[in-house]
DRENTORKOL-3810 file (N, C-alpha, C; in nm, 4 decimals):
REM DRENTORKOL-3810
@n.u->-1.4691; n.v->-2.1752; n.w->-3.0984; ca.u->-1.5871; ca.v->-2.1569; ca.w->-3.0160; c.u->-1.7029; c.v->-2.1194; c.w->-3.1082
@n.u->-1.8151; n.v->-2.1770; n.w->-3.0864; ca.u->-1.9288; ca.v->-2.1481; ca.w->-3.1737; c.u->-1.9842; c.v->-2.0091; c.w->-3.1461
@n.u->-2.0559; n.v->-1.9552; n.w->-3.2425; ca.u->-2.1149; ca.v->-1.8225; ca.w->-3.2292; c.u->-2.2132; c.v->-1.8188; c.w->-3.1131
@n.u->-2.2891; n.v->-1.9254; n.w->-3.0933; ca.u->-2.3879; ca.v->-1.9296; ca.w->-2.9858; c.u->-2.3198; c.v->-1.9206; c.w->-2.8493
@n.u->-2.2102; n.v->-1.9912; n.w->-2.8291; ca.u->-2.1401; ca.v->-1.9872; ca.w->-2.7013; c.u->-2.0804; c.v->-1.8491; c.w->-2.6774
@n.u->-2.0208; n.v->-1.7883; n.w->-2.7810; ca.u->-1.9663; ca.v->-1.6534; ca.w->-2.7648; c.u->-2.0761; c.v->-1.5549; c.w->-2.7300
@n.u->-2.1899; n.v->-1.5656; n.w->-2.7932; ca.u->-2.3015; ca.v->-1.4770; ca.w->-2.7652; c.u->-2.3481; c.v->-1.4936; c.w->-2.6212
@n.u->-2.3543; n.v->-1.6196; n.w->-2.5727; ca.u->-2.3958; ca.v->-1.6449; ca.w->-2.4356; c.u->-2.2959; c.v->-1.5885; c.w->-2.3356
@n.u->-2.1676; n.v->-1.5986; n.w->-2.3639; ca.u->-2.0650; ca.v->-1.5450; ca.w->-2.2744; c.u->-2.0777; c.v->-1.3929; c.w->-2.2632
@n.u->-2.1022; n.v->-1.3261; n.w->-2.3749; ca.u->-2.1220; ca.v->-1.1801; ca.w->-2.3715; c.u->-2.2478; c.v->-1.1464; c.w->-2.2944
@n.u->-2.3525; n.v->-1.2238; n.w->-2.3143; ca.u->-2.4790; ca.v->-1.1981; ca.w->-2.2452; c.u->-2.4609; c.v->-1.2129; c.w->-2.0944
@n.u->-2.3819; n.v->-1.3114; n.w->-2.0522; ca.u->-2.3580; ca.v->-1.3306; ca.w->-1.9098; c.u->-2.2905; c.v->-1.2065; c.w->-1.8503
@n.u->-2.1905; n.v->-1.1519; n.w->-1.9188; ca.u->-2.1251; ca.v->-1.0300; ca.w->-1.8715; c.u->-2.2217; c.v->-0.9135; c.w->-1.8614
@n.u->-2.3123; n.v->-0.9017; n.w->-1.9580; ca.u->-2.4115; ca.v->-0.7946; ca.w->-1.9559; c.u->-2.5100; c.v->-0.8140; c.w->-1.8412
@n.u->-2.5456; n.v->-0.9394; n.w->-1.8108; ca.u->-2.6367; ca.v->-0.9681; ca.w->-1.6991; c.u->-2.5706; c.v->-0.9291; c.w->-1.5675
@n.u->-2.4412; n.v->-0.9622; n.w->-1.5516; ca.u->-2.3695; ca.v->-0.9252; ca.w->-1.4293; c.u->-2.3666; c.v->-0.7727; c.w->-1.4153
@n.u->-2.3368; n.v->-0.7003; n.w->-1.5229; ca.u->-2.3382; ca.v->-0.5536; ca.w->-1.5181; c.u->-2.4761; c.v->-0.5014; c.w->-1.4807
@n.u->-2.5794; n.v->-0.5619; n.w->-1.5364; ca.u->-2.7157; ca.v->-0.5184; ca.w->-1.5097; c.u->-2.7515; c.v->-0.5418; c.w->-1.3634
@n.u->-2.7136; n.v->-0.6582; n.w->-1.3087; ca.u->-2.7435; ca.v->-0.6884; ca.w->-1.1693; c.u->-2.6664; c.v->-0.5966; c.w->-1.0747
@n.u->-2.5453; n.v->-0.5574; n.w->-1.1129; ca.u->-2.4643; ca.v->-0.4709; ca.w->-1.0298; c.u->-2.5123; c.v->-0.3252; c.w->-1.0369
@n.u->-2.5769; n.v->-0.2872; n.w->-1.1443; ca.u->-2.6154; ca.v->-0.1475; ca.w->-1.1682; c.u->-2.6970; c.v->-0.0847; c.w->-1.0552
@n.u->-2.7993; n.v->-0.1509; n.w->-0.9992; ca.u->-2.8751; ca.v->-0.0842; ca.w->-0.8928; c.u->-2.7889; c.v->-0.0492; c.w->-0.7716
@n.u->-2.6884; n.v->-0.1301; n.w->-0.7421; ca.u->-2.6045; ca.v->-0.1071; ca.w->-0.6247; c.u->-2.5043; c.v->0.0036; c.w->-0.6490
@n.u->-2.4704; n.v->0.0319; n.w->-0.7738; ca.u->-2.3734; ca.v->0.1393; ca.w->-0.7993; c.u->-2.4312; c.v->0.2753; c.w->-0.7619
@n.u->-2.5629; n.v->0.2859; n.w->-0.7567; ca.u->-2.6263; ca.v->0.4113; ca.w->-0.7158; c.u->-2.5911; c.v->0.4433; c.w->-0.5716
@n.u->-2.5741; n.v->0.3404; n.w->-0.4901; ca.u->-2.5437; ca.v->0.3599; ca.w->-0.3494; c.u->-2.3982; c.v->0.3951; c.w->-0.3238
@n.u->-2.3111; n.v->0.3732; n.w->-0.4214; ca.u->-2.1692; ca.v->0.4051; ca.w->-0.4062; c.u->-2.1453; c.v->0.5531; c.w->-0.4306
@n.u->-2.0488; n.v->0.6130; n.w->-0.3587; ca.u->-2.0193; ca.v->0.7545; ca.w->-0.3807; c.u->-1.9277; c.v->0.7743; c.w->-0.5007
@n.u->-1.9801; n.v->0.7510; n.w->-0.6203; ca.u->-1.8989; ca.v->0.7663; ca.w->-0.7403; c.u->-1.9699; c.v->0.8548; c.w->-0.8406
@n.u->-1.8906; n.v->0.9144; n.w->-0.9284; ca.u->-1.9445; ca.v->0.9897; ca.w->-1.0404; c.u->-1.8874; c.v->0.9253; c.w->-1.1653
@n.u->-1.9685; n.v->0.9038; n.w->-1.2654; ca.u->-1.9201; ca.v->0.8366; ca.w->-1.3849; c.u->-1.9190; c.v->0.6868; c.w->-1.3625
@n.u->-1.8113; n.v->0.6222; n.w->-1.4034; ca.u->-1.7996; ca.v->0.4777; ca.w->-1.3900; c.u->-1.7528; c.v->0.4408; c.w->-1.2493
@n.u->-1.7900; n.v->0.3228; n.w->-1.2014; ca.u->-1.7453; ca.v->0.2835; ca.w->-1.0678; c.u->-1.5943; c.v->0.2639; c.w->-1.0617
@n.u->-1.5373; n.v->0.3008; n.w->-0.9502; ca.u->-1.3949; ca.v->0.2816; ca.w->-0.9242; c.u->-1.3872; c.v->0.1966; c.w->-0.7972
@n.u->-1.3284; n.v->0.0799; n.w->-0.8075; ca.u->-1.3181; ca.v->-0.0071; ca.w->-0.6915; c.u->-1.1999; c.v->0.0353; c.w->-0.6062
@n.u->-1.2243; n.v->0.0448; n.w->-0.4744; ca.u->-1.1188; ca.v->0.0840; ca.w->-0.3813; c.u->-1.1176; c.v->-0.0093; c.w->-0.2612
@n.u->-1.0035; n.v->-0.0112; n.w->-0.1944; ca.u->-0.9929; ca.v->-0.0750; ca.w->-0.0639; c.u->-0.9098; c.v->0.0173; c.w->0.0227
@n.u->-0.9336; n.v->0.0127; n.w->0.1534; ca.u->-0.8562; ca.v->0.0972; ca.w->0.2437; c.u->-0.8233; c.v->0.0200; c.w->0.3704
@n.u->-0.7116; n.v->0.0587; n.w->0.4324; ca.u->-0.6668; ca.v->-0.0067; ca.w->0.5551; c.u->-0.5582; c.v->0.0791; c.w->0.6189
@n.u->-0.5228; n.v->0.0463; n.w->0.7425; ca.u->-0.4157; ca.v->0.1156; ca.w->0.8136; c.u->-0.2961; c.v->0.0225; c.w->0.8194
@n.u->-0.1761; n.v->0.0789; n.w->0.7868; ca.u->-0.0509; ca.v->0.0033; ca.w->0.7900; c.u->0.0604; c.v->0.0969; c.w->0.8373
@n.u->0.1294; n.v->0.0574; n.w->0.9432; ca.u->0.2454; ca.v->0.1335; ca.w->0.9929; c.u->0.2161; c.v->0.2825; c.w->1.0110
@n.u->0.1148; n.v->0.3169; n.w->1.0869; ca.u->0.0787; ca.v->0.4564; ca.w->1.1150; c.u->0.0440; c.v->0.5364; c.w->0.9897
@n.u->-0.0061; n.v->0.4667; n.w->0.8859; ca.u->-0.0509; ca.v->0.5347; ca.w->0.7642; c.u->-0.1851; c.v->0.4763; c.w->0.7208
@n.u->-0.2678; n.v->0.5624; n.w->0.6656; ca.u->-0.3948; ca.v->0.5209; ca.w->0.6066; c.u->-0.3679; c.v->0.4981; c.w->0.4584
@n.u->-0.4001; n.v->0.3785; n.w->0.4087; ca.u->-0.3722; ca.v->0.3411; ca.w->0.2703; c.u->-0.5033; c.v->0.3263; c.w->0.1948
@n.u->-0.5106; n.v->0.3875; n.w->0.0774; ca.u->-0.6233; ca.v->0.3702; ca.w->-0.0141; c.u->-0.5665; c.v->0.3132; c.w->-0.1432
@n.u->-0.6215; n.v->0.2027; n.w->-0.1893; ca.u->-0.5795; ca.v->0.1429; ca.w->-0.3165; c.u->-0.7005; c.v->0.1448; c.w->-0.4095
@n.u->-0.6792; n.v->0.1932; n.w->-0.5324; ca.u->-0.7861; ca.v->0.2017; ca.w->-0.6313; c.u->-0.7459; c.v->0.1275; c.w->-0.7582
@n.u->-0.8391; n.v->0.0490; n.w->-0.8123; ca.u->-0.8152; ca.v->-0.0197; ca.w->-0.9396; c.u->-0.8333; c.v->0.0804; c.w->-1.0529
@n.u->-0.7257; n.v->0.1067; n.w->-1.1263; ca.u->-0.7310; ca.v->0.1999; ca.w->-1.2387; c.u->-0.6498; c.v->0.1450; c.w->-1.3560
@n.u->-0.6865; n.v->0.0299; n.w->-1.4083; ca.u->-0.6077; ca.v->-0.0246; ca.w->-1.5197; c.u->-0.6272; c.v->0.0574; c.w->-1.6465
@n.u->-0.5213; n.v->0.0629; n.w->-1.7264; ca.u->-0.5312; ca.v->0.1260; ca.w->-1.8572; c.u->-0.5300; c.v->0.2769; c.w->-1.8576
@n.u->-0.4792; n.v->0.3393; n.w->-1.7516; ca.u->-0.4697; ca.v->0.4858; ca.w->-1.7510; c.u->-0.3236; c.v->0.5263; c.w->-1.7441
@n.u->-0.2942; n.v->0.6449; n.w->-1.7935; ca.u->-0.1609; ca.v->0.7019; ca.w->-1.7848; c.u->-0.1593; c.v->0.7919; c.w->-1.6612
@n.u->-0.0836; n.v->0.7555; n.w->-1.5566; ca.u->-0.0879; ca.v->0.8345; ca.w->-1.4333; c.u->-0.0384; c.v->0.9777; c.w->-1.4509
@n.u->0.0489; n.v->1.0010; n.w->-1.5484; ca.u->0.0994; ca.v->1.1368; ca.w->-1.5708; c.u->-0.0051; c.v->1.2287; c.w->-1.6317
@n.u->-0.0930; n.v->1.1739; n.w->-1.7152; ca.u->-0.1908; ca.v->1.2563; ca.w->-1.7863; c.u->-0.3342; c.v->1.2372; c.w->-1.7376
@n.u->-0.3667; n.v->1.1167; n.w->-1.6890; ca.u->-0.5073; ca.v->1.0828; ca.w->-1.6686; c.u->-0.5488; c.v->1.0603; c.w->-1.5242
@n.u->-0.4598; n.v->1.0826; n.w->-1.4280; ca.u->-0.4938; ca.v->1.0597; ca.w->-1.2876; c.u->-0.4651; c.v->1.1865; c.w->-1.2078
@n.u->-0.5599; n.v->1.2241; n.w->-1.1230; ca.u->-0.5425; ca.v->1.3395; ca.w->-1.0353; c.u->-0.5885; c.v->1.3004; c.w->-0.8953
@n.u->-0.5045; n.v->1.3279; n.w->-0.7966; ca.u->-0.5372; ca.v->1.3017; ca.w->-0.6566; c.u->-0.5298; c.v->1.4351; c.w->-0.5836
@n.u->-0.6375; n.v->1.4710; n.w->-0.5133; ca.u->-0.6394; ca.v->1.5955; ca.w->-0.4363; c.u->-0.6871; c.v->1.5656; c.w->-0.2947
@n.u->-0.6505; n.v->1.6532; n.w->-0.2038; ca.u->-0.6954; ca.v->1.6416; ca.w->-0.0653; c.u->-0.7321; c.v->1.7812; c.w->-0.0161
@n.u->-0.8482; n.v->1.7912; n.w->0.0494; ca.u->-0.8942; ca.v->1.9188; ca.w->0.1043; c.u->-1.0018; c.v->1.8920; c.w->0.2083
@n.u->-0.9881; n.v->1.9581; n.w->0.3225; ca.u->-1.0895; ca.v->1.9534; ca.w->0.4285; c.u->-1.1285; c.v->1.8114; c.w->0.4695
@n.u->-1.0298; n.v->1.7233; n.w->0.4805; ca.u->-1.0562; ca.v->1.5879; ca.w->0.5259; c.u->-1.1128; c.v->1.4937; c.w->0.4206
@n.u->-1.1137; n.v->1.5367; n.w->0.2939; ca.u->-1.1651; ca.v->1.4546; ca.w->0.1843; c.u->-1.0536; c.v->1.4322; c.w->0.0827
@n.u->-1.0291; n.v->1.3061; n.w->0.0490; ca.u->-0.9327; ca.v->1.2711; ca.w->-0.0550; c.u->-1.0128; c.v->1.2335; c.w->-0.1793
@n.u->-0.9796; n.v->1.2944; n.w->-0.2920; ca.u->-1.0522; ca.v->1.2684; ca.w->-0.4173; c.u->-0.9563; c.v->1.2149; c.w->-0.5222
@n.u->-0.9992; n.v->1.1071; n.w->-0.5865; ca.u->-0.9242; ca.v->1.0468; ca.w->-0.6970; c.u->-1.0079; c.v->1.0651; c.w->-0.8225
@n.u->-0.9465; n.v->1.1256; n.w->-0.9249; ca.u->-1.0134; ca.v->1.1411; ca.w->-1.0550; c.u->-0.9237; c.v->1.0767; c.w->-1.1600
@n.u->-0.9847; n.v->1.0042; n.w->-1.2522; ca.u->-0.9084; ca.v->0.9413; ca.w->-1.3590; c.u->-0.9925; c.v->0.9387; c.w->-1.4853
@n.u->-0.9244; n.v->0.9261; n.w->-1.5972; ca.u->-0.9944; ca.v->0.9155; ca.w->-1.7253; c.u->-0.9300; c.v->0.8051; c.w->-1.8072
@n.u->-1.0128; n.v->0.7148; n.w->-1.8558; ca.u->-0.9648; ca.v->0.6101; ca.w->-1.9467; c.u->-1.0122; c.v->0.6505; c.w->-2.0852
@n.u->-0.9152; n.v->0.6683; n.w->-2.1739; ca.u->-0.9458; ca.v->0.7145; ca.w->-2.3101; c.u->-0.9562; c.v->0.5964; c.w->-2.4054
@n.u->-1.0542; n.v->0.6049; n.w->-2.4935; ca.u->-1.0751; ca.v->0.4986; ca.w->-2.5920; c.u->-0.9744; c.v->0.5127; c.w->-2.7046
@n.u->-0.9115; n.v->0.4015; n.w->-2.7392; ca.u->-0.8184; ca.v->0.4015; ca.w->-2.8512; c.u->-0.8984; c.v->0.4046; c.w->-2.9799
@n.u->-0.8403; n.v->0.4639; n.w->-3.0845; ca.u->-0.9141; ca.v->0.4825; ca.w->-3.2092; c.u->-0.9000; c.v->0.3643; c.w->-3.3046
@n.u->-0.8664; n.v->0.2473; n.w->-3.2536; ca.u->-0.8571; ca.v->0.1283; ca.w->-3.3393; c.u->-0.9971; c.v->0.0753; c.w->-3.3673
@n.u->-1.0171; n.v->0.0227; n.w->-3.4868; ca.u->-1.1493; ca.v->-0.0321; ca.w->-3.5179; c.u->-1.1639; c.v->-0.1663; c.w->-3.4477
@n.u->-1.2823; n.v->-0.1918; n.w->-3.3963; ca.u->-1.3084; ca.v->-0.3156; ca.w->-3.3261; c.u->-1.4538; c.v->-0.3556; c.w->-3.3473
@n.u->-1.4804; n.v->-0.4821; n.w->-3.3250; ca.u->-1.6157; ca.v->-0.5318; ca.w->-3.3422; c.u->-1.6956; c.v->-0.5256; c.w->-3.2136
@n.u->-1.6286; n.v->-0.5488; n.w->-3.1015; ca.u->-1.6992; ca.v->-0.5539; ca.w->-2.9742; c.u->-1.6044; c.v->-0.5091; c.w->-2.8630
@n.u->-1.6539; n.v->-0.4330; n.w->-2.7675; ca.u->-1.5714; ca.v->-0.3909; ca.w->-2.6541; c.u->-1.6577; c.v->-0.3883; c.w->-2.5288
@n.u->-1.6076; n.v->-0.4459; n.w->-2.4218; ca.u->-1.6736; ca.v->-0.4383; ca.w->-2.2920; c.u->-1.5967; c.v->-0.3460; c.w->-2.1979
@n.u->-1.4937; n.v->-0.2791; n.w->-2.2500; ca.u->-1.4172; ca.v->-0.1846; ca.w->-2.1700; c.u->-1.5049; c.v->-0.0638; c.w->-2.1410
@n.u->-1.4806; n.v->-0.0009; n.w->-2.0285; ca.u->-1.5525; ca.v->0.1211; ca.w->-1.9937; c.u->-1.4568; c.v->0.2383; c.w->-2.0074
@n.u->-1.5010; n.v->0.3404; n.w->-2.0773; ca.u->-1.4183; ca.v->0.4583; ca.w->-2.1009; c.u->-1.4858; c.v->0.5784; c.w->-2.0373
@n.u->-1.4094; n.v->0.6804; n.w->-2.0155; ca.u->-1.4648; ca.v->0.8038; ca.w->-1.9621; c.u->-1.3968; c.v->0.8433; c.w->-1.8327
@n.u->-1.4649; n.v->0.9282; n.w->-1.7559; ca.u->-1.4106; ca.v->0.9834; ca.w->-1.6333; c.u->-1.4588; c.v->0.9032; c.w->-1.5129
@n.u->-1.3667; n.v->0.8751; n.w->-1.4227; ca.u->-1.3950; ca.v->0.8053; ca.w->-1.2987; c.u->-1.3622; c.v->0.9009; c.w->-1.1847
@n.u->-1.4415; n.v->0.9021; n.w->-1.0793; ca.u->-1.4130; ca.v->0.9888; ca.w->-0.9660; c.u->-1.4607; c.v->0.9219; c.w->-0.8386
@n.u->-1.3809; n.v->0.9374; n.w->-0.7337; ca.u->-1.4187; ca.v->0.8802; ca.w->-0.6046; c.u->-1.3637; c.v->0.9696; c.w->-0.4951
@n.u->-1.4470; n.v->1.0043; n.w->-0.3984; ca.u->-1.4047; ca.v->1.0846; ca.w->-0.2843; c.u->-1.4229; c.v->1.0031; c.w->-0.1572
@n.u->-1.3211; n.v->1.0073; n.w->-0.0707; ca.u->-1.3245; ca.v->0.9325; ca.w->0.0540; c.u->-1.2946; c.v->1.0258; c.w->0.1706
@n.u->-1.3661; n.v->1.0071; n.w->0.2799; ca.u->-1.3416; ca.v->1.0842; ca.w->0.4007; c.u->-1.2211; c.v->1.0253; c.w->0.4715
@n.u->-1.1242; n.v->1.1098; n.w->0.5020; ca.u->-1.0039; ca.v->1.0649; ca.w->0.5719; c.u->-1.0354; c.v->1.0439; c.w->0.7196
@n.u->-0.9678; n.v->0.9492; n.w->0.7836; ca.u->-0.9929; ca.v->0.9252; ca.w->0.9261; c.u->-0.9353; c.v->1.0371; c.w->1.0128
@n.u->-0.9788; n.v->1.0417; n.w->1.1371; ca.u->-0.9246; ca.v->1.1387; ca.w->1.2328; c.u->-0.7739; c.v->1.1172; c.w->1.2434
@n.u->-0.6995; n.v->1.2258; n.w->1.2504; ca.u->-0.5543; ca.v->1.2173; ca.w->1.2616; c.u->-0.4814; c.v->1.2122; c.w->1.1290
@n.u->-0.5549; n.v->1.2171; n.w->1.0191; ca.u->-0.4903; ca.v->1.2157; ca.w->0.8873; c.u->-0.4144; c.v->1.3460; c.w->0.8668
@n.u->-0.2886; n.v->1.3358; n.w->0.8295; ca.u->-0.2029; ca.v->1.4520; ca.w->0.8058; c.u->-0.2046; c.v->1.4830; c.w->0.6566
@n.u->-0.2828; n.v->1.5805; n.w->0.6184; ca.u->-0.3013; ca.v->1.6142; ca.w->0.4768; c.u->-0.1748; c.v->1.6700; c.w->0.4125
@n.u->-0.0768; n.v->1.7067; n.w->0.4915; ca.u->0.0502; ca.v->1.7569; ca.w->0.4371; c.u->0.1449; c.v->1.6427; c.w->0.4016
@n.u->0.1143; n.v->1.5221; n.w->0.4436; ca.u->0.1999; ca.v->1.4064; ca.w->0.4183; c.u->0.1200; c.v->1.2982; c.w->0.3468
@n.u->0.0979; n.v->1.3215; n.w->0.2177; ca.u->0.0220; ca.v->1.2292; ca.w->0.1337; c.u->0.1077; c.v->1.1961; c.w->0.0118
@n.u->0.1166; n.v->1.0675; n.w->-0.0208; ca.u->0.1903; ca.v->1.0236; ca.w->-0.1388; c.u->0.1015; c.v->0.9333; c.w->-0.2225
@n.u->0.1232; n.v->0.9350; n.w->-0.3541; ca.u->0.0473; ca.v->0.8491; ca.w->-0.4450; c.u->0.1431; c.v->0.7817; c.w->-0.5418
@n.u->0.1288; n.v->0.6495; n.w->-0.5546; ca.u->0.2124; ca.v->0.5714; ca.w->-0.6455; c.u->0.1208; c.v->0.4845; c.w->-0.7311
@n.u->0.1494; n.v->0.4808; n.w->-0.8625; ca.u->0.0711; ca.v->0.4008; ca.w->-0.9561; c.u->0.1600; c.v->0.2928; c.w->-1.0166
@n.u->0.1114; n.v->0.1698; n.w->-1.0166; ca.u->0.1826; ca.v->0.0603; ca.w->-1.0806; c.u->0.0936; c.v->-0.0602; c.w->-1.0986
@n.u->0.1087; n.v->-0.1282; n.w->-1.2107; ca.u->0.0321; ca.v->-0.2503; ca.w->-1.2413; c.u->-0.1193; c.v->-0.2269; c.w->-1.2333
@n.u->-0.1652; n.v->-0.1084; n.w->-1.2735; ca.u->-0.3078; ca.v->-0.0796; ca.w->-1.2753; c.u->-0.3678; c.v->-0.0444; c.w->-1.1403
@n.u->-0.2833; n.v->-0.0283; n.w->-1.0389; ca.u->-0.3311; ca.v->0.0048; ca.w->-0.9041; c.u->-0.2705; c.v->0.1368; c.w->-0.8594
@n.u->-0.3552; n.v->0.2279; n.w->-0.8136; ca.u->-0.3103; ca.v->0.3528; ca.w->-0.7529; c.u->-0.3123; c.v->0.3314; c.w->-0.6019
@n.u->-0.1984; n.v->0.3565; n.w->-0.5370; ca.u->-0.1921; ca.v->0.3448; ca.w->-0.3911; c.u->-0.1604; c.v->0.4810; c.w->-0.3333
@n.u->-0.2518; n.v->0.5300; n.w->-0.2486; ca.u->-0.2355; ca.v->0.6598; ca.w->-0.1839; c.u->-0.2093; c.v->0.6340; c.w->-0.0358
@n.u->-0.1025; n.v->0.6939; n.w->0.0159; ca.u->-0.0643; ca.v->0.6775; ca.w->0.1555; c.u->-0.0779; c.v->0.8113; c.w->0.2269
@n.u->-0.1550; n.v->0.8119; n.w->0.3358; ca.u->-0.1758; ca.v->0.9324; ca.w->0.4155; c.u->-0.1205; c.v->0.9042; c.w->0.5549
@n.u->-0.0241; n.v->0.9838; n.w->0.5979; ca.u->0.0355; ca.v->0.9672; ca.w->0.7302; c.u->-0.0696; c.v->0.9980; c.w->0.8370
@n.u->-0.0716; n.v->0.9159; n.w->0.9415; ca.u->-0.1620; ca.v->0.9383; ca.w->1.0547; c.u->-0.0813; c.v->0.9902; c.w->1.1729
@n.u->-0.1311; n.v->1.0955; n.w->1.2364; ca.u->-0.0682; ca.v->1.1508; ca.w->1.3557; c.u->-0.1754; c.v->1.1607; c.w->1.4637
@n.u->-0.1364; n.v->1.1666; n.w->1.5896; ca.u->-0.2366; ca.v->1.1742; ca.w->1.6958; c.u->-0.3308; c.v->1.2937; c.w->1.6825
@n.u->-0.2793; n.v->1.4081; n.w->1.6414; ca.u->-0.3627; ca.v->1.5275; ca.w->1.6338; c.u->-0.3918; c.v->1.5730; c.w->1.4910
@n.u->-0.3273; n.v->1.5137; n.w->1.3901; ca.u->-0.3433; ca.v->1.5601; ca.w->1.2525; c.u->-0.2628; c.v->1.6872; c.w->1.2339
@n.u->-0.2627; n.v->1.7402; n.w->1.1166; ca.u->-0.1872; ca.v->1.8623; ca.w->1.0889; c.u->-0.2806; c.v->1.9667; c.w->1.0308
@n.u->-0.2280; n.v->2.0867; n.w->1.0137; ca.u->-0.3076; ca.v->2.1930; ca.w->0.9535; c.u->-0.3585; c.v->2.1471; c.w->0.8171
@n.u->-0.4791; n.v->2.1863; n.w->0.7829; ca.u->-0.5408; ca.v->2.1374; ca.w->0.6602; c.u->-0.5482; c.v->2.2473; c.w->0.5562
@n.u->-0.4755; n.v->2.2270; n.w->0.4450; ca.u->-0.4813; ca.v->2.3172; ca.w->0.3316; c.u->-0.5029; c.v->2.2328; c.w->0.2067
@n.u->-0.5842; n.v->2.2808; n.w->0.1162; ca.u->-0.6131; ca.v->2.2061; ca.w->-0.0065; c.u->-0.4869; c.v->2.1954; c.w->-0.0905
@n.u->-0.4649; n.v->2.0763; n.w->-0.1475; ca.u->-0.3480; ca.v->2.0587; ca.w->-0.2340; c.u->-0.3670; c.v->1.9402; c.w->-0.3270
@n.u->-0.2902; n.v->1.9441; n.w->-0.4365; ca.u->-0.2897; ca.v->1.8366; ca.w->-0.5356; c.u->-0.1704; c.v->1.7468; c.w->-0.5060
@n.u->-0.1900; n.v->1.6153; n.w->-0.5142; ca.u->-0.0862; ca.v->1.5182; ca.w->-0.4815; c.u->-0.0248; c.v->1.4667; c.w->-0.6116
@n.u->0.1088; n.v->1.4752; n.w->-0.6295; ca.u->0.1700; ca.v->1.4198; ca.w->-0.7504; c.u->0.1625; c.v->1.2669; c.w->-0.7478
@n.u->0.1394; n.v->1.2051; n.w->-0.8631; ca.u->0.1317; ca.v->1.0593; ca.w->-0.8746; c.u->0.2595; c.v->1.0103; c.w->-0.9410
@n.u->0.3337; n.v->0.9260; n.w->-0.8703; ca.u->0.4567; ca.v->0.8690; ca.w->-0.9247; c.u->0.4260; c.v->0.7312; c.w->-0.9800
@n.u->0.5013; n.v->0.6901; n.w->-1.0808; ca.u->0.4871; ca.v->0.5552; ca.w->-1.1349; c.u->0.5766; c.v->0.4626; c.w->-1.0560
@n.u->0.5269; n.v->0.3426; n.w->-1.0321; ca.u->0.6023; ca.v->0.2403; ca.w->-0.9618; c.u->0.7206; c.v->0.1994; c.w->-1.0469
@n.u->0.8406; n.v->0.1973; n.w->-0.9899; ca.u->0.9601; ca.v->0.1576; ca.w->-1.0619; c.u->0.9804; c.v->0.0076; c.w->-1.0458
@n.u->0.9927; n.v->-0.0623; n.w->-1.1571; ca.u->1.0114; ca.v->-0.2063; ca.w->-1.1552; c.u->1.1586; c.v->-0.2390; c.w->-1.1327
@n.u->1.1850; n.v->-0.3284; n.w->-1.0413; ca.u->1.3216; ca.v->-0.3735; ca.w->-1.0142; c.u->1.3323; c.v->-0.5164; c.w->-1.0627
@n.u->1.4279; n.v->-0.5398; n.w->-1.1531; ca.u->1.4474; ca.v->-0.6736; ca.w->-1.2071; c.u->1.5285; c.v->-0.7574; c.w->-1.1089
@n.u->1.4823; n.v->-0.8814; n.w->-1.0867; ca.u->1.5558; ca.v->-0.9721; ca.w->-0.9991; c.u->1.6787; c.v->-1.0229; c.w->-1.0716
@n.u->1.7875; n.v->-1.0381; n.w->-0.9982; ca.u->1.9116; ca.v->-1.0870; ca.w->-1.0596; c.u->1.9307; c.v->-1.2330; c.w->-1.0294
END
């Protein structure tokens, strides 16, 4: 690939980041943006967050308190020498308001393939609310036979 084409490809990525930048102000994030999706499945509220390249044991924290679920993560830069990097490093944080009926005592978090999935049980009345930290388990891979 010629130098001019590589330069143009990098410039295109920078233009996309620049165009997206004004809208990130409207997102409830601190630090770098964290993409999430949420939905209800089988009487549970599910939040999925894209967190590639993090160690869930050391770099991910999920907490719940007063109807707010907060995900914090840190992507650390490797100390290898490089010429160019478009990776984003640092601390990521996102807080989401839980829906009515969310049972804060029944929250699980599983990390696998760069995705953190948090499951919050939904009950008709919800449960007593006390602040707590949610342990993050790694997804166990099962080999097909």
